[in-house]
N, C-alpha and C positions, 0 to 999 in steps of 0.2 A: 677661301678660309674659313670657312666652315669644318672640311676635311681636318685642316691642320689644327684646329681647335680640340676636335674629337680626337686625334691622335695626340695629343699633348695632354690629354685629359687620361688616357690610358697610360701613357707615362708615369704620370703624377701616380695613379692607382699603384702600379708597379713599385716604385720610388716610396710611396707610404708602406707597402708590404713588408719592405726591406726593414726600411726604418721602426716598424713596430718589435723587431725583433732586437732593436737596441735600446726600446725604452723600458725602464723599471716599472715593476708593476706595484702599484700602490693599492694597498688594502688595509681596513681594520682589523683582520685577524688573519691567520691562517691556520689551516687542519692538514696534518702530515702523520700519518700512521694512527688514525684515530686519535691525535693528541691536538688541542687547541692551544696555539702560542698567541698571547696577547703584550704587545709592547706600548707603552704608555708614559705620559707624563702626567703629573697631577693636576697641572694649568695647562689651559691652552697657550699662554704667553706669561713672560717673566719681562721683570725690569732689569736693566744690564748687571745690577749687582746683587741680585736675589740667586740663592741656592736653587739650583734644578732639581728636581727629584721625578726620577723614572721609575716607572713599577714593571716588571713582568709577571706575569700570569701564565700558568702551565695548567692545562686539565687534561685529565688522562680519562679518555673516554673509552681505552680500548679494555680488553681483558687479561692484559699482562703487566706486570711491574716495568715501569720506568728507572731504569738504573743509572748510576754513574753521570748524575747530570749536571753538567758544568755551565755555567752562565759567564761569559768574558766579556767586559764591557772596554771599549776604548776612552779613553778621555779625549773631549773635544779641546780643540785648539784654544789657548787663552784659559783654559779651566783645568783645575785639578780636584781628585776624589777628596771629599769631606773625612773619609778615612779610607787607607790604604786596603783596607781588608774588603773593600765594595769592588776592587777591580775585578777579582774572581772570586766566584763563590760555587760551593759543591753541595749539591743533596744526593744523599745514597740511594733513595728510592721514593717514587710516587707510586701508590696503589691506584688499581683501576677505580674509576668514581671519584677520585679524589683531587684536589687541586692545591697548588703551592702558589704564593705571593710572596716576590723576593723586592728589593728596594736596593737603589743605588743613587748616590747624591754627590752632585757636583756644584762646586765652587768656585768664583770668580778667582782667577789667580792674575791674569792681567787683561787690558782692555782688549776684545775681541775684534782685530782688524780683519780678518779674513773669515769669515764662517764656511767659506768651502775647501779649506784647507784637510788634505786628506788625515784623518786620525791614525794612531799608533796604537798598537795594540798591546798593552802590558802582559806580563806571564805572572805576576804577583799570585800567590794563593790567598784566599781570604776567607771568610764564612759568611753565610747567610744570615741577613738580620731579622728575618722574620719568616715565621712557617705556620699558617693556618691548614689544620684539615677540616677540610668540607667537603659537602656533595657536588660532584662536577655539576650534574644537571641542573643544580639550582644557583650554584655560585657563578656560573659562567653562561650566560644568556642575553638578554635582550639589553639588561642595565650593563652588563660588562662590554659588551661590542658597542656599546652609543657611546661610551667614555674614550674610546680609542681615538685619537687626533685623525684629521683626514690626511694628514702627511705622512701617515705611517709607510715605511716603506719594507718591504719582506723581500730576502733572498735566500733559499735554500739550493743545497745540491745534493738532496738523496731523493730517492725513489718516492716518486707520489709528492714531490715537493712543488713550490710556484717557484717557474724557472723567470731568473732574473734578468734575463736577455742577453743578445748577440753586442759584445763590446770591440769588436774587431774593428777600429775607424776606418784604418787604412784600407781594408777590403770593402768597406763601406762605399768609401769614395770612389774606386774602383767601379764597383758595380753601378753607382751612380751615373758615372760618366760612360760606360758601356751603355747602357740604357738608354743615354740621351743620343748618344751618337747612333745606335741601333736605329733609334726614330727617325732620325734626321735621314740617313740611308736609304732605310725604307719607303719614307715619303716620297723621296726623288725617284727612286727605282723601281718599286714593284710593292703596290698596295697589298697584293695577296699573299707576299711573304712576310709583310708587318705584321698581318693578322695572326700567321703561322707561328714568327718567331716570337711574337708578344706571349702568344700562349705558352710557349715553352718556357719562357723568362719567368712567366705567374709561377709556374709549377715548380721551376727552380729556386724561385723565391721562397714559397712555401716550405718546401723540403730544407733550404738552407736556416730557415728561422727555428727549425724543429730540431737541428741537429744538435746543441747544447743539451736538450732533455735528455736524448738517447744516450749521450754519452755517461749524463749523470746516472740515469736510471741502470745502466750497464756496469758503473763502478760499484753501484751498490748490491746489486744482485754479487758480484764477486767478493765481496766484502761478507755478504750473509753465508756463501757457501764455504767461505776460509775460516771462519770463527762460530764458537757454540753464541755468540750474539752478534747482534747486528747493529752497528754504530752508524747514527746518522747526525746531520747538523741541519741547524736552521741558523741564518743570519737575517738580521731585523735591523732596520733603520727609521729612525723617527725626526724629524725635522720640526724645531721648536722655535716661536717667535719670540725673541730677547730682544726688548727695546726695537729699533729699527732695523736688527740683522736677524738673519735665521741662523741656528746653530745644528749642527746634524750631529745625531747620537746614532752611535752605531753598537751594535752587540751582537754574540755569537752564541747559542745553546748547541751544547753538543750533549749527547743520549745514548743509551744504549737499550735492546730490547733484546729477550731469551731468545734462542733459537734451539729449544730443545727436542723438537718433533724428529731429529735422526736419532735420540735417545730411546724415542717411544713411538714406534713405526712399525711394530709387529703387524702381521697380516693374519688376523684370525678368521675372516671367512672372504670369499670371493665378492668383488664390488658389486654385482649385479645380484647378491641374494638376498632374497625377501624373508620374514620370520613372521609365525603366528604369534599372538597372544601368550600362548601356552610355552612356544619355545622361546622366546625372550625372557620370559619370568625365569625359566630354567637355566638361562645363560646366567642371568643375574643373581641369582640364587647360588650358583655354583662358581661365581666369579668372587663373591664374598665369604666363599666358605658356609653358607648359613646352613646349621643343622634342621633338617627335613623334621616336622613335628610328627608326632604319632597320632592317629585317628582310628580308635577303638568303634567298635559297633554301636550305633547311638548317638557318634559323636555329632556337636551341633556345628554341621557347616553353614559357613555364611554363604556360599554362593549354590543355587538351586542344583546345578550340572557337575560340582564338585564331585560327588561319590562316584559317578559313572565315569569320569573324564582320567585318562591317561596323566594329565597334569593335575589333578587335583590336590595331591598332597602338596605341591610344591606353591600351586595359587593359594591353598589355605594357609599356609607357612606363610609365605609374602602378604598376606592379608592382616595375619594377626600380628605381624611386626608393622604394620601401616605401611605399606611400602605402595600399595595399588591405590588409583583414583577412585572416587564416588563410582558404583555402578551405573551403566549406561545401556543397560540393555532394552529391548523394546518394550514399552508398557511401566518401565520401573521409575512411579512418581513417587510414592508414598512407601518410606522404609518399614513403618510400621505394619503394612498391610501387602505390599508388594514382593515378590521374591525376587532377587536379584540374581542374574546369571552372567558367567564371567566370561562364556563363549570363546574357549581356549584357541579355536581353530579360525578364528577371523584374524586378520593381519593385524600386525603391531605398528599403530600409527606414530607419527614423531612425536605428537602430545603425549600420548600414552606411554612413550618411551622416556622422554624428557621427565614426568612426573617421577616415573619409578628411580630413575638417576638420582633426580634432586634427593627424594625421601631415602633412598640406599645409603648416599654418601652423606646424609646428616645436616645437609645445608640448612641453615638458620637464617631469618631476617629477610628484609624487605628489598626487592630488586625492580628494576625497570628495564624495558627493551623498547629499542626502537624497530620495529616492524611495520611496514605496510597492510598486513594483515591481522594486527592486534585485536580488532573486534571480534575476530573468528576463533579466538584463543581462551580458553575456560580456565587454565591455571597458569595464569601469567606469571606470577612469581616462580613457580618451578621452572619455567621455559627460560626465563629471564636468566636466571642464575646459571643454568646449563649451557645458554648460549654465551653468556658473557663469559663463561669460565672455558670455551672450548670444547665442552663436549660434544657441541653441534653446531653447525652453520646454518645462519639463513640463506635461502635460495633467491637469486635476485630481490633481494630486500625483504623477503616474504619467509615466514618460517614455515609455513605451508602445515598446519597441524594434522590435518587427515591424510596425507600422504603416507605410503607404507615405508617404514623404516628398511634401508638397504644395508648390504654387506659393508659398504665405504662407511655408511654411518655408524655402524656397529663397532667397526675398526677404531674410528675416532674415538668412540664413548669408551672402549675398553683400555687403550692406550692411556687415555688422559685419567682413567680410574688408577691403571699403573702408576701415574704421574703423582698423582696427589698421595696414594696409599703409599708409595717410595718415601715419599718426604715425610712421612713418621719416623721414619728410621733414623737413626745416626750410627752411620755407618764407621768402619775403622778408618782412620784419617781424615774423617770430616768432623772431629770434634772441634768447637772452638770455645775461647775463655778471654774475651776481649770486654773491659770497660775503659770508654774515654770520659773523664772527667771535665767540669767546666773550668776555666782558667781559674787560678785562685784558689780551688780546692787543695787542701794538705791531707798528705796521705801520711800517717804514722803507723810504723811498725815497732810499736814498743808494747811492753807489758803496761797492763791498765786494770783497775776496777772501776766496774760503773754500776753504780745504784741509782734506780727510777724511784724518786721520792714523791710523784704525781706524776699523773698520766703525762707521758711527753717532756717532762723535765728529767736531766740527769745529772748527776755529781759524778763526774770523771777523775779518777786520781790517777796519775801516770806516774809509773813506777821510777823512771828514768828523769835525768834532767838535761836535756841537750839544747844546743843552741835552736834547735826546731822548735823545742817545747819553749822555750823562752820567748820565741819571737810570735807565739799566738797573741791574737789579740781579739777583742770582741766584734763579731761580725763575721769571722772565718768559718767557713765550713771543713769540718775535718772527716776525714773518713779512718776508723780505726781497724787495725787487723783483727782476724778473728781469733777469738780464744775459747776457753772450754763454756763459758756462760753465752757468749755471743759467736756462734758457731759461723755467720755469715759475715764477722764483723759488726762495725756500728757506725753510723753515719749519725753526725749531729752538729748543730750550729753554737759557737759559743756566745753566751752571752755575758760570761763574765771569767777572767782570769785571776786566780789566787795564788799566793805560795805559802805554802801550810806546812814547817817543819821542814823546810828545804824542798818539798815538793809541789809540783805544779798541780792545781785542784782545778777542774774546769766546771763551770757550771753551765750547763747545755741545754738545749731545746733539739726536738728533732728536726732533722734537716728538711727542708722540701727537695723533693727530688728534681724538681727542674732546676734548681741551683747547685744541683750536686751531680749529675749526671746527663752527660751531652750526647753519648751514642753506647748501646750495648748490644754486644752478639755473642751468644751462649749456644752451644748445642753439645750435648754430652747425656752422661746416666748418673742417676745420683746413689752415693754411697752412704748406705744406712749406718748411723753411729749409734749401735746398738747399747754401748755401754752408756747411753745417754736415754735409754728409752725410760719412760716414767710409767707407773700407774696409780690408780684412785684409791680410795678405800675400799677393803674388803676383797681387793683382786691383786693375786700374785702372778708374776710373768717368770717364766724361765726361757732361755735362749738356747737352743739347739742348731747349731752351726752346720751340721749334717741334716739337719731333721728334714722331712717331705711331709707335704700335705697329702697328695695321693699319689701312688704308684704309678695311675696312668698317664699317659703324657698325650694331652690334648695338644692341636695345631689350631692356634690362634688365627682367626682371620687377619689379625692385624699384629703379626708376630716382629714386636719391636726389637725384641730381646737384648742385649748388651748389658744386663744386671750384672754388678759387680759386687753384689750382696747375696748372700746364701743363705740357706737354715730356716727355722721358724720359731715363732714365738708364741708360747703356749700359756693363756692365760687362764686361771683359776678363780672363778667366781664363787664365793662363800657369803650364802645370804645377804648378796649385793641388793641395796635397796635402792630401787629405780625412783619410787616416789612413796607416799605415804601407803603401805598396804601391799605393794608390787615390788616383790623380791625375786632377784634370780641365782640360780645356784648351778655350777655346771663347769663343764672343760672347752676353750674356744682354742684351735689350732689355726694360725693364720702364717703364710709364707711371706719372707721378706718380700715386700712388693718390688716387682721392676718398675723405676720410675725414670721416664724418659722426657728430657726438656729442652725446647729449642725457645729462644727468646731473641729477638732482634728489633732495635728500633732506634727510636731518635727521643729525648725530651728537651723541648726547647718550647718554653709558653704553652706545655700540654705534651700528649704523647701523641707520638708518629710511628705507628705500628707496623713493622714490616712483617713480621710471622713471629706466630707464637703456638709453641705445643707444647703441651702437659698432658701425658698419659700414663698410666698405673695399671700394672697388671697384677694380679694377686691370687691367691686360693685361700679360701675360708671352709673350716669345717668344725663342724658341731660334732665332737666325738661323744659318745656315751649318751646321756640323758642330758637335757638343759631344763629344769623345773622351773615354772614360773606358779607363784601363788601371791595372789594378793588379797588373802583371808578370808575365802569365800572355802571352807572345807568340803573334801569330795562329798561328803555324806549330803549335805545341804543344797547341792547344785541342781537346779530346778530342771532337768532334761525332758520333764513333760510337757514344758512349753515352750522350749526352742529358745528362750529369751532369757539368758543370764547375762548379769551384769558384766560389764567392760573396764577393764585397766588398761592402761596405756603410758608409755612415756619411753624417755631417750636419757641415755647416760654414758659418761665416757668413761672407757675401762682402761686406756693408756694412750700415748703417744710415741712416736719416734722420730726424729730429727733425721733429715738427709742433707749431705754437702752435695754441692755442684760445683766443682773444680774450685779455683782459687779467684772468682770473680765477685763473691758475697752473695750468689744466689744461694737460696737455702728453701728445702720443702720441710714442712714441718706435716706430718700424718698423724690424726687424730684418729682413734678406732672408738667407736661406740656401738651400741646395741640399741636397737629401737623395738619396741613391746608394745602390742595390741593385744591384750589377751582376754579370753573369758574361760572362769574355771580354772582350771589345773590341767598344763600341757608338759608332754614331754616329747622331744622330738629330737632328729639327728638327721643332718644333710650335710652335704658338700657342694661349693659352686666355685668354679673360674669364672673370672672375668676379667675384661680389659674395658675400660672406661676413661674417658678424659676428654679435652676439647682441642680446638685446632683453630687457627686464625692464619690463613693465607690466600694470596693472590687477591685479598679485599673480601673474602668471605670468611663467614664463619660455621664452624660444623662441629656438631658433638661424636666424639668417638664412642662406638658401642659395639661391643664383643657379642655377635650374632651364635655364638656355640657354645652353648653353658651346659652342664647337666646337673640335676639336683635328685636324690634320693629321700623320701620322706618315710622315715622307718615306722613312728608310733605317734597317735596324734588323739588326744584325749581331752579336748576341746577347740575352741575358735581361737585363731591367734593371728598375728602377722609380727613375725620377727627375723631379725637379720643384724649381720654387721657391716655399720657403716664406715666410712672415711671421710675428714675432713680434710681436702689439700690443699695447702697455702703457699704460694710461691712469692718469695719473699728478697728483698735484696738490702744488704746492710742492716738486718734485723727491724727496720723501721718502714721501708717501703713496699705495701702489699700490691705486688704486680696483678695476682689473679688469686683467686681461691673457690675452690671446686667442692661441695658436697656431694657424695657418692652414696646413697643407700640402695642397698640389695640386700635379698635373701628371700624367706620362705613365707609365703601369706596362707591360710587355710580359713575357710568358710565353712562352718558345719552347723547345720540345724537337726535338731531332734525330733522323733515322732514316736509316740507313746502307745505298746502293744500290750493291753490291757488282759487280754484274753488268752495268754499265755501263762505257763506256770514254770518259773518263775516271770513276773512281768518282765517283758523285753522291751528296752527303750535304744530305737534305730536312730543311728544320725548319719544323713548323708552330705556330703562334702565335697570339697575341690582344693586340693593342693595346688600352688602356683608359685612361679617365680617372678619376684616383682625387682624394680630398678628404678631409681630416681635420679637423674642429675639435676644440681642446683649451682648456680652460680652465684657469687657474692657480689652485689651490685656495690657494696662501700670500698672496693678494690679498684686499681686505676682501670683494668680492663674492663670488671662489669659496669663500670659508670661508662665506659665508652661503648660498649655495645648496647646499653641500655638507652643511652640520650642520642647516639650518632646513627646506629644501626637500627634502633627501636625493636631490638631481639630480645624474647622473652628471655627470662632468666631461669626457668623451672621446667624440667619436662619430665613428663611420667613416659620413662622408655617402654616398661612394662608393668602391667597393672593385672586385676583379676580377669578384665576382659578382654586384653590385648597379649596378655602372654602366652607364648606358644606353647611355653613348657609347662603343662600342668595335667594334674591325674583325679581322678576321681575317688573317693575314698568312702569307707563304709564303717562304721563304729557302732559296737552294740554294748548296752550298758558300760561305757566308757572304755571298751578296748578293740583296739584294730583288727578287723577281720576280712578275709577276700570276698566273700559276699555275702550278702543278707540268710541268716538263717530261718527267718520268719516265714519264708515260702515266695516260691515266685509265680506269676504269671504272666499272659501275653496279651496284646491287643491287635486284634484286625479291624480295620475301618476302611471305607471309601468315601472320596471325595468327589461330589458331582455339582453340575450347573443347577440352581435351583429353578431355571426357568426350561433350560432344554433337556434336563436329566443326562446330556454329557458328561463322562466322566473327566476329572481335570489330573492331569500328570503334572510331576513337578510341583506339587503344594506343599509347602513347608509344615511339617507337623512336630510340635515341640511339647514334650509332656513334662507337666510341673507337679511334684509333690503337692498336694492339696494343703495338707498342715503345715508344712514349711514354706513354701512357695519357690522351693530350690528347682532349678531346671534339672531332670534326672534323664532324659533321653531327647534325641532330635533325629528327625529324618524326613524324607521325603516321599510321596507318593510315586510310583512305580511309573517308567517310562515304558516298561515292555512288561510281559508275563513271566513271571519266576518262578521256578521251581526249587523249593528249600529242600534242606539234607533230608528232613522227615516225609518227603515226598509232597507235601502239601503246595499248594499254587498260590502264590500273592499275583493277582491281577492289575492289568494298565489302570491307574487311579485309584489304586488301595493302598495301604501301608500297614505295614506289621512291625510291632515291637514285642520283643523278648526280654524275658530276665528282667521283669517288674514285680518288686517285693508286694507282696498283698498290701493293698490299701487304696485309698481314695485317691483321683488323680484328675488334673483339669489339663486338656491336650489344648493347645491355640493353633488354629490352621490359617494358613496365609496362602495366597494363590494371587498372582499378577492380575491386578485389574477387578479384583472382587473385595467385597468387605471381609475384616477379619473376623474368624468366628470363634468362639471357645466353648467346650464343651465338657461337662463333669462327667467321671465314670468311673468306676470301682473296678479293681484288678483283685481276681480271687485267686488264692495258693493254687499252684499245680494246673489252673484252668488257661484255654484261651477264649478271651471275652470277645464278641462280635458287636462292635458298635453299630447304632444306627446309622445311616447314610448321613453324612453332613452336606447339607445342600448350602451352597455357597450365592450371595447376591451380587450380581455385576454391579459395579458402582456407578455405571451410567445409567442406573435405573432404580435410583433412590427417591425420586420424586414419587409423589402420591401416597396412597393407601392400600393396604390388604387385607383379607379376613381369612380367619380360620372359623371354620364350621364343623358339624357333626352331630349325632344323635347319642343319646344315653341310653344303654343297654343293660339290664341285668343279666350279668355273666352265666346267674344259674338258669335263669327261666326266660331270658330272651326277650322280656317285657319292658317298656320304658321308664323312666327313673324321673321324677319331680324334685324341684327345689334343690337342684344341687348347687354348690356354689364354688367359684373359682378364684383362682389367684395369678397374675400375668407378672411373671420377671423375665429381664433381660438375660440372656444365656441360655445355653441347650443344656437338658437334663439336669436341671439346676434347681435345689428349693431353698436355695440362700438367697440372700440379697432384698433390695428395696421392692416392695409390691407396688408395680406401675400402671395396675388396672384390676377391678376385682368386680364381682357381681353376682347373680343367680340367675339360674336358667333351669327350665323345664322340659324334658322329653328331647330338647335338641339347643344349641346354643350357636351363636354366630358373635364374633369379635373382632372389631375393627381396629389396626395397629398401623404404624409406619414400617416401611421396609426394615428387618434386622431380624435376629436370632431370639425366639421366645422359650419359655417353657412355661404350663399352666398346668396347674395343681387343681384338681376338682378333688371335692369333700362332699361326703353327706352321712350324718349318723347313719348307723349299721353296716357302712360298707368300707373297705380298706380305700385310702385315699390312691388316686389314680393320675400319675403325671405325664405329660405328652410333651415333646418337644415340635417344635414348628419353625420352618423358615418362611417369612413372609416377605413375598414380592409384590412392587406396586402393580395395583388395578387385577389382582389374581385372587381367587379363592381356593385356598387351600381344606381339603375334606378331612378332619380327622375324628372318626368315631372314637367313642369312648365306652369301654366294657368295665362296669363297676361291679368289682366281686362283694358280694354281703360279706358281713363278718360272721365268723362261725366259731363253735367251740374248738374246731379241730386245730392242732398245733404239733410240728415236728418233733416238739420235744414230749407229746402225748400220743407218740406213733400214728401221726396223719398229718396230710398234705394236700395243696389243691393246685393244678396246675390250668391255666388259662390261654387259648392259642388264638390270634388274631390276624388278620391278613388285609390285603387290600383286593381291588376290585376283579382281579385275575390272577390266578384261577379263579373260577366262581367257586369250587369244592375242595376245599382242602380237609384233611379227615386227621383226627386225634385218635392213637393205639398206645396205649398202655399194656407193657409185657410185667409179667412176675415171673421168676424162677429162683427155685432154691436147690441145695443139696440133696434132699428128700425126693427131687422127683416133682414136687408141686410146681403148679404153676397156673396163670389164667391170663386171660387177655380181653380188655373192655376198649369196644370201638361203637360204630355207628348201628352194627348188626347185632353186637352183643354189649348192650348198653351196662346191664348190672351184672356184678359178681358177688355171689351170696355163698358164705358157709353155713349152712342150716339156713335159719331164719336170721342172721345176722348178715346186714350188707356191708360188705368189705371194700369196695370199689365199684364207682360207675361213671360213665358218661352223663353228665347231667343235660347237656344241651348239644344237637348237632344242626350245624347250619350249611346249609348247601349252595346259599345265593350270594355269596361273598361276605368279606367283612369279619365275621365271626359274630359273637365268640362262641369256641367251644371249650366246655369247662369238665376236667377229670378229676375226682376226688377217691384220694385214698383215704379211709376212715380208719383202717385197723393196719398198720403195719407190722408185716412178720419180723420175728427176731433176727432170722438169719436168710437174708435173700437179698437179690438184686431186683430193683425194679428199673426199666426201660421205658423211655418215652419216643414215641416217633411222630412223625408228621408225613401223611401221605397225599400227594397229588391225583386224587381221583379224576380230576377232570383231563387230564394226560396220562392215566395209568397204563396206556399200552404203547406210549412213545419210548424210545431208546436213545433220545436225543435232546428232550427239551429241557429248557433251561426256565421254564415259566415260574416253578415255584421258588426257585432262588432268587427272582426280582419280583416278588409277589408283595416284601415288604413283610413278611410274616415274624411274628414275635409271640415267643412263650414266657410267660410269667408264671414264678412258683410263688405260691404263698402260703404263709404258715400262719394262722389264726388271722390277726388284724395286720400283719406285717409282710412285707413284698421281700423275698429273701434273695430272689435272682432274676434277672432279665436276660433270656437268651434271643439276640437277633440273628434271622439268618443271613449268611453271607451271600452275596449276589454273584449273578454269572456263573454259578456251578451247575453242570449238569445234572440231572438225578430228578426220579419222582419219589422217592423215599429219603427222609431226612432224620437220622436218627439225632436225637436232639442232645438228650444227657441219659446217665446212669445213677442210681442211687443205692448204695449197700447199707442196708439196714444192719449190718454187725458192726462195721467202722463209721457208720453215719455221716458219709461222706459223697457228696454230690461230685460228677464228673462231666464236664462238657465235652459230648463225645464230638458231636459236629461232623458227621460223615453223611455220605451222600451216594446211592445207588440207584440204577433202576431196576425194580422190582415191586412187586405187590406187596402190601402190609399184611397180607395172610390172613 
């Protein structure tokens, strides 16, 4: 008996498995193709005579537009639709991350006798009743799911759908009977066969239950391979309680998804290829035809390894355009103090690539992503938009941000770029010109005049008097055809109808777009109505249909083409007043812009935007000079301070309307000039540009031209000027769809330094000329409001500014005239950067040099990573920096090295000289806690004796005498000052002595020794044919000697040194070595009391300690310093360069005839003689 029960249980399991295939699946929702479908009623139960309201929600969670959506409802037995239009409803498109909600209503026809009667499906076409544009992730969630009734039944027949079951009842009965017969037979005959056959039967039942799914998937694949779109269907059923009965609601949703891959499947790279970061940036730069910037000597590279990298130019160009993520090189923590490295040879990771793609495409807005490794992604927004827009795929629900990108990834990205950029074009045969009006809108193709009496109120007089005119009543919405005044026509709502002198006169207000337009679909190019071009006061315009701005034809990254207008507009400004005191004169040539527009959407209780593209390509040239004068005459322009007054303003100079087809769309281009001017300015430049916006596939992007050229001819001030465009897309003259302000032109930043030691006085100005471009959307338009509120998108973008513009040049102005280079004189700087604790040289440290008077950045560079031999055979070693072509004057250079505290050093550049800076010792930022000290002795530079009562002042910064005093005091014979770690200058003062300045780097828990040699004030002076030289050095070598030589053309000469301290002519002391130090530090002081009129003085330092060596570098690493004094003034300081071989250092020459000092700075292995 137990055995029979066991066998019966097994047979029941088999029967159950078969039955499962025939049972309908009940679900609160269904997801197919990343689309959520919800079918529900507004109530759980209804009374017998109550109207049933059913709601369908469709949430597009995918990355593609859903198109051609059709919702068909079957009317239940005993019911009818409240409105026949509710039987079949259509929607053109649902964008990614959008939700639509539709409703249908049934009312009782007769008493429902049998709620299980199969419904029929009508084919009547209707309209949707409600369309709400919301965010899919916020509108569809727990709340939406919970409202779906538990009796919801879902049927689908497309790939990925929920299978509704196996419904062949006859076949089911056969199988059940077969199962029972088999079981009885096996029980009686053979138990073992029973187990075996039962196993086979179970497998067969499972396979049989899956057969309908396989068929559905195969059918869908076939549909996808045969068409450019994939068409799918979802069937939904909802059982609802009506009184004591159950009414079954049945509906079907059909929709299409694009299958564009066949058109965009070019194989750029092998699927398994990998890329370095440098390679990928080169690929993206090339793909968008981005012009690589120019990087002259002294360019301010952002990345510390760009100057020596093969990819440096493309990387710096991409960085300037804002296409690269924040640096993540080792140790890069503080942008103000650390030096970023790009590391071009590292693998390009998926997140790095995603960021570059999002930025290069110009995507804007906030986006979300569902990935299991979301917490490992730094740039979620950029990754989300790239994944959502199918530039890249997830890998097993993960993005894997640190994985290397492959050739397969690159192919997908590049094809998707092609897809988006191709969508900017309107090719031949793709033009569209469709407007669907709401029912009841009256279109009139008649002559009329319209006068706007107050904002939004129109008086319209119709020239004809037809039956259509006579039938107009208050409340009618009418669309009047285009005329000379309203080139896009006019849409108004009638408030009152009058008949005056036999003519119909309408008192109207602006119509609302939602009561006028149902659908719009336009794609085409604008036609410039040049005969309607307008100008403002003091501006004349000429149209040349054959005119061109530039003879060179540049290929644009987005070559949208298709312009049906040609020629140029030449605007002549004659003392055009921008604002009080600010005027402009000159000539501006502007090409007739190429205007390309695409606009597709639906207006029903708001804007449902499918696609919007608006691009403008034009050329602008300031030919000749454009002079701005805001009331400050040139003679009173205070160039000595570098702080002139500024004038700024913006004014319209003219406008040109463009007609877009016959739809009623128009584009109004308003040209204006922007000014931000100091002094008087003359400038000439030309720019080609393509700018615009695009909304497609649920994302917004700004379109910017990556290749523009400009030439600044002459600049005599500081300014920012350009020709801008205000572009507004309007429908029927009253509906502002979108407005874009485009500002582009030339910016100038110039500051002046006065050189009053010349004849005449020389006023030098160093500055930068750069291209600027900004893009701004008008939030008061329909699209602007949508992007602002729904997508949370900023509506203003600085595409290029002074910092980010990749197209900029340095300029130099002298006495308000543009010159190729400074004529005041040029010098150079040589310096070394070292670790303050270990003394190790730091390669790759960034050095930025600023003009001390103006604060302008003059040069930028990095300490060398390898020894480099220059063209003049001089060598710059690892850890050193060498900057050439610096105008004579005072500078500050800032030093940054990753992991170290930033240092600032003041230095004077001498015309024609190579100035060697004292070593810059950097402080590790991990060792800033605690205190350190600087200490040393005071020595009279002439006698070697101690000095008492010396005052000192401590300031932040190296080699500086300016700034706040942070510590002070008085010391005798020696000093010791305790300070927090940092960079300091200490100025020592005593009556009767020349002030002495030392620089010191304080490190925690360390004492730095800095002995001070104070030179007594004397009556000697360079002007009185006298000077003094003081030599100091460090602990080793212990004995450095001063040697002063004199030679003239008449054969006269002398040599002062430790063995010949005095040189006399008769009883007159001409020159001497006052002090010889043989036990480290110095000082040794040489004085010339009587300078000959025609001779050359040469000063040398000899390493006596290593005098017999032919390989020693000890002297160059001694920290030797030579100071040249004249009376109470320090004239020059000469620091010995480090790591140079030699025992004899030729420091400088002085030509008494020309009165010029020359810093020689040469080394040799020789005795001083």
